[in-house]
C-alpha positions as CSV (number, residue, x, y, z in Angstrom):
1,M,-11.0,4.3,-0.8
2,E,-9.1,1.1,-1.4
3,F,-5.5,0.1,-1.0
4,G,-2.9,-0.2,-3.7
5,T,0.7,-1.4,-3.6
6,H,2.8,-0.7,-0.5
7,G,-0.4,0.2,1.4
8,R,-0.9,3.4,-0.6
9,K,-4.4,4.8,-0.8
10,W,-6.5,4.2,-4.0
11,Y,-9.4,6.5,-4.3
12,T,-12.3,5.2,-6.4
13,D,-15.8,6.4,-7.3
14,E,-17.8,3.3,-6.5
15,T,-20.5,4.0,-9.2
16,G,-18.3,5.3,-12.0
17,N,-15.2,3.2,-12.0
18,I,-14.1,-0.4,-12.2
19,A,-12.7,-2.0,-9.1
20,F,-12.7,-5.8,-8.6
21,S,-10.6,-8.7,-7.5
22,I,-10.1,-12.2,-8.9
23,Y,-9.1,-15.2,-6.9
24,I,-7.2,-17.9,-8.8
25,D,-6.4,-21.4,-7.4
26,T,-3.2,-22.2,-9.3
27,K,-3.1,-25.9,-8.4
28,Q,0.3,-25.4,-6.8
29,C,2.1,-24.2,-10.0
30,N,5.8,-23.4,-9.9
31,V,6.5,-19.8,-9.0
32,K,8.4,-19.3,-12.2
33,K,5.1,-19.6,-14.2
34,I,3.8,-16.4,-12.7
35,E,6.9,-14.2,-13.3
36,G,5.9,-11.0,-15.0
37,L,2.2,-11.7,-14.5
38,T,1.3,-8.2,-13.2
39,I,2.6,-6.5,-16.3
40,E,0.8,-9.0,-18.6
41,I,-2.5,-8.3,-16.8
42,A,-2.0,-4.6,-17.4
43,E,-1.3,-5.4,-21.1
44,I,-4.6,-7.3,-21.3
45,A,-6.5,-4.4,-19.8
46,I,-4.9,-2.0,-22.3
47,S,-5.7,-4.4,-25.2
48,V,-9.4,-4.4,-24.2
49,F,-9.5,-0.6,-24.2
50,K,-7.9,-0.7,-27.7
51,Q,-10.3,-3.3,-28.9
52,L,-13.5,-1.8,-27.5
53,Y,-12.8,1.9,-27.7
54,N,-9.8,2.3,-30.0
55,I,-7.8,4.2,-27.4
56,E,-4.1,3.9,-26.6
57,L,-3.0,3.6,-23.0
58,K,0.5,2.9,-21.6
59,I,2.0,0.9,-18.8
60,K,4.1,2.6,-16.2
61,F,6.2,-0.2,-14.7
62,P,5.4,-2.2,-12.8
63,N,1.6,-1.9,-12.4
64,D,0.1,1.4,-13.5
65,I,-2.1,2.1,-16.5
66,V,-1.5,5.7,-17.6
67,Y,-2.4,8.3,-20.2
68,K,-0.2,11.4,-20.7
69,D,1.5,10.7,-17.3
70,K,-1.8,10.6,-15.5
71,K,-2.8,7.4,-13.7
72,I,-5.9,5.8,-15.1
73,G,-5.7,2.5,-13.3
74,G,-3.6,-0.1,-11.5
75,I,-3.1,-3.8,-11.0
76,L,-2.2,-5.4,-7.7
77,T,-1.2,-9.0,-7.7
78,Q,-0.8,-10.9,-4.4
79,T,0.2,-14.6,-4.1
80,K,0.4,-17.2,-1.4
81,V,3.6,-19.2,-2.0
82,N,4.7,-22.4,-0.2
83,S,8.2,-23.3,-1.0
84,S,8.4,-22.8,-4.8
85,K,4.7,-23.6,-5.3
86,V,2.1,-20.9,-5.8
87,K,-1.1,-21.9,-3.9
88,Y,-3.2,-19.0,-5.2
89,I,-3.2,-15.6,-6.8
90,V,-5.4,-12.6,-6.0
91,I,-5.5,-10.0,-8.7
92,G,-6.9,-6.6,-7.8
93,I,-7.9,-4.2,-10.6
94,G,-8.9,-0.6,-10.3
95,I,-9.6,1.5,-13.4
96,N,-10.9,5.1,-13.5
97,T,-13.5,4.8,-16.2
98,N,-16.3,7.3,-15.9
99,Q,-15.2,9.4,-12.9
100,E,-14.9,13.1,-13.7
101,K,-13.9,14.7,-10.4
102,F,-11.0,13.5,-8.2
103,H,-10.0,13.8,-4.6
104,K,-7.8,17.0,-4.2
105,E,-4.9,14.8,-3.1
106,I,-4.7,13.1,-6.5
107,E,-6.4,15.4,-9.0
108,K,-3.1,16.5,-10.6
109,I,-1.8,12.9,-11.1
110,A,-5.0,10.9,-11.8
111,S,-7.5,10.9,-14.6
112,S,-10.2,8.7,-16.2
113,I,-11.2,7.4,-19.6
114,K,-14.2,9.7,-19.7
115,K,-12.2,12.7,-18.7
116,E,-9.4,12.1,-21.3
117,F,-11.4,10.6,-24.2
118,Q,-15.0,11.7,-23.6
119,I,-16.0,8.1,-23.7
120,K,-18.5,6.4,-21.3
121,V,-17.1,3.0,-20.6
122,E,-19.6,0.1,-20.4
123,R,-18.1,-1.4,-17.3
124,N,-19.8,-4.8,-17.6
125,K,-18.7,-5.1,-21.2
126,F,-15.1,-4.2,-20.3
127,I,-15.0,-6.7,-17.3
128,E,-16.5,-9.5,-19.4
129,E,-14.0,-9.0,-22.2
130,F,-11.1,-8.6,-19.8
131,C,-12.0,-11.8,-17.8
132,N,-12.4,-13.8,-21.1
133,L,-8.9,-12.7,-22.2
134,L,-7.4,-13.3,-18.8
135,D,-8.9,-16.7,-18.6
136,K,-7.4,-17.7,-21.9
137,H,-4.0,-16.3,-21.0
138,L,-3.9,-18.0,-17.6
139,K,-5.0,-21.4,-19.0
140,E,-2.0,-21.3,-21.3
141,R,0.4,-19.9,-18.7
142,L,-0.5,-22.2,-15.8
143,K,-0.7,-25.5,-17.6
């Protein structure tokens, strides 16, 4: 179990899902440069699923990745801000990829790529492609 926004519980299967965090030193960028970042990160994740597996997912504002009103994943973005300068960003990503059974507390509201599309996600391939796209995006955004 991990934690999501507002201290909510995030249940994850450690062997079947994707759950990781990325630390980004922003070199003291202006806080305005990161406005809307969480939704853009979710858009990148959705684009990777479209590119690799030709599946359509949606974003439930502000940070959930969903399919047919069931949560597939979430993005949690935390920052350290000093005055109007962002010192760093920590991006947490959790995506239910290959999990087939869910904790009874969430089984009616959560699902996975495998459960919905009968696709086994290659986690390393997804993470590599996601990180490459995020890196390109952040280089442009934070310059």
